[in-house]
C-alpha positions, 0 to 999 in steps of 0.5 A: 499488461498495459498499465491502463488496464491494471486495477490499482487498489488503494487502502483508504479506510484507516482511522489514523489515531496516531495523527491525533486531531488531524484525523478527528474530522477527516480521514488520514488519506486526506491529511494536508501535505503542503496544503494538498491532500496526501492522496493526491500525491499518491494518485498523481504518481500512479497517473504519471505512469499511465495507470487509470483504473483505481479501486479505493477501499474506503472506510472512516469518513469514506464519503469525504474520500470519495467526494474529493476524488470525484472532484479532483480526478473524476474526469481523468480516472476510472474510479470504483469505491468499495466502502466498509461499513465496519472496520474490516482490516487491510485483508478484510477490505481487500476481500470485500472488494475481490470482485474487482480483481479478476486479473493481476492488480496493484495494492498500495497503502493509502498513507504511504508514498513510494517512488517506484516503477510500478510497471516493473513491479507488476512485470516481476510478478508476471514473470514469477511462477504461478504459485507466487501470488504477491510481489511486495516492494521492500527496502533495506533500511540502513537505520532500523531505529530511526524515523522509518518503521523497524525492519519487519521482513526476512528474505531468502537468498533468492528473494522469497519472503520467509517471515513477516513480523510486525513487532519485535526486533530480530537479526533475521529481519533485514527489510521493511515492507514498503507499502506496495505490492503486485498481486495475483487473484490467487491471493484470495485462496489464502483467505478462510471462511472462518476469518473474522474482521478485522483481518490483517492482510500482513499479519493473517494472510501473508503468513499463510502465503509465505508458508506456501512460498507465495510471496517474493520481494521486489527491491525498491531503490528509494525509501518509502515515506508515510504520514502515520505520525506527525513526525513522519508527516513533517519528514515527508513534507521536507522531502517534497520541499527539497525535491521542489527546490531541486527542480526550480 
């Protein structure tokens, strides 16, 4: 698929409570990073790879997200907004916007940055058997006790995801969910009528798809960055500053 035809969904509805006063009056995706809203870096990354169709899944202070994006990218991108009126969770927000995803699409967390070839991620999904509904970017974390999230994925030898476990250490967990994935519309078949919000994509929907052999891993060469805590925000700012210094 040509990147300009691929929908890119970005989850922008979270409250960001761990950032304290930084998100009292502003949503997490707009938290300043070196003076610029975080969402700008993420959108630029996809834009440089020629992706043009974006579906922003907004919630908390969604009006601010939508206003800033229209002002900053309105003449460059084809943007759609799907706003939740109550907290739906990552899965619920995706389900709420399902009409926009009648073909394979990308899904990214709105608070994480992963320098990745997203076209290659999508092609890996399209090359997989039709029963594979998700190809999720993963990173082998050399320091699970450090500043990155603890390992939360177990993989088989052929790259199938066999377990997602958000909490609790286990030697089976060897990789980190890197905050991005490519999905087929078939993922919506793992939602159930009795699912009640908030519905977590990772904790509710993924286990059902994993049990059916429907999720595979795509290895990321670079570590993921996120702005979920003040410490991680500062680490991402240092990384950007280091990269800028190398190019000057």
